[in-house]
C-alpha positions in Angstrom: 0.0 0.0 0.0 2.9 2.4 0.7 4.1 2.2 -2.9 0.6 2.9 -4.1 0.3 6.0 -1.9 3.7 7.2 -3.1 2.8 6.8 -6.7 -0.6 8.5 -6.5 0.9 11.3 -4.5 3.8 11.9 -6.9 1.6 11.7 -10.0 -1.0 14.0 -8.4 1.8 16.5 -7.6 3.1 16.4 -11.2 -0.4 17.0 -12.6 -1.0 19.8 -10.1 2.4 21.3 -10.8 1.7 21.4 -14.5 -1.7 22.9 -13.8 -0.2 25.7 -11.8 2.5 26.4 -14.4 0.0 26.4 -17.2 -2.8 28.2 -15.3 -1.9 31.7 -16.7 -2.2 30.4 -20.3 -5.5 28.7 -19.5 -6.9 31.9 -17.9 -5.7 34.0 -20.8 -7.3 31.7 -23.3 -10.6 31.6 -21.4 -10.7 35.4 -21.2 -10.1 35.9 -24.9 -12.6 38.3 -26.5 -14.0 37.1 -29.8 -14.2 39.8 -32.4 -17.3 40.3 -34.5 -15.6 40.3 -37.8 -14.7 36.9 -39.0 -11.3 38.0 -40.4 -10.4 39.5 -37.0 -11.1 36.3 -35.1 -8.6 34.0 -36.7 -5.6 34.9 -34.5 -7.6 34.5 -31.3 -9.1 31.2 -32.5 -5.6 29.9 -33.3 -4.3 30.9 -29.9 -7.2 29.4 -28.0 -7.0 26.2 -30.0 -3.2 26.0 -29.3 -3.7 26.4 -25.6 -6.5 23.8 -25.6 -4.3 21.3 -27.4 -1.1 21.9 -25.6 -2.3 22.7 -22.1 -5.9 21.8 -21.3 -6.0 18.5 -23.2 -2.8 17.0 -21.6 -4.1 18.0 -18.1 -7.5 16.5 -18.8 -6.1 13.2 -20.2 -3.5 12.8 -17.5 -5.8 13.6 -14.6 -8.7 11.5 -15.9 -6.4 8.5 -16.7 -5.0 8.7 -13.1 -8.5 8.9 -11.6 -9.6 5.9 -13.6 -6.5 3.9 -12.7 -6.8 4.7 -9.0 -10.6 4.3 -8.7 -10.7 0.5 -8.0 -8.3 0.8 -5.1 -10.1 3.9 -3.8 -13.5 2.0 -3.9 -11.9 -1.0 -2.2 -10.5 1.2 0.6 -13.8 3.0 1.1 -15.7 -0.2 1.1 -13.3 -1.7 3.7 -13.8 1.5 5.8 -17.6 1.2 5.7 -17.4 -2.4 6.7 -15.0 -1.6 9.5 -17.4 1.1 10.8 -20.3 -1.3 10.6 -18.4 -3.8 12.7 -17.4 -1.1 15.2 -21.0 -0.2 15.6 -21.6 -3.8 16.6 -18.9 -3.7 19.2 -15.8 -4.7 17.4 -12.6 -2.7 17.6 -12.3 -0.1 14.8 -9.1 -0.7 12.8 -7.7 2.6 11.5 -5.2 2.5 8.6 -3.5 5.9 8.1 -1.9 4.7 4.9 -5.3 4.0 3.4 -6.6 7.4 4.6 -3.6 9.2 3.0 -4.3 7.3 -0.3 -8.0 8.5 -0.2 -6.9 12.1 0.5 -4.4 12.0 -2.4 -7.1 10.6 -4.6 -9.5 13.4 -3.6 -6.9 16.0 -4.6 -6.4 14.2 -7.9 -10.1 14.2 -8.5 -10.2 18.0 -7.7 -7.4 18.6 -10.2 -9.2 16.6 -12.8 -12.4 18.5 -12.2 -10.6 21.8 -12.6 -8.9 20.6 -15.8 -12.2 19.5 -17.3 -13.8 22.8 -16.3 -11.1 24.8 -18.2 -11.3 22.5 -21.2 -15.0 22.8 -21.7 -15.3 26.5 -20.9 
């Protein structure tokens, strides 16, 4: 489990780091004003398309792929936690696993990063 926590944490940090470095480009592309005349729009369209292809798309693909890859382990950990709480309610000792908790927290951060990347890509 320790290797899994390390890998999800490092990969989440990489995606979040890229997001923070590319954020100014994403904001600029989202705030681009579209000109009324078709001839005046071409430069803005090219710039926004470039940012979407080189910044937003890689973030969306990487964060979504990581979320999908880590989902089965996250679901298993959450199911185990729910089962443990049920047993604790029946009088059994509650087993706390901090490594699993850290994994779920890292997954939540990854999910937030993926959500932000998707929101920029579809805006």
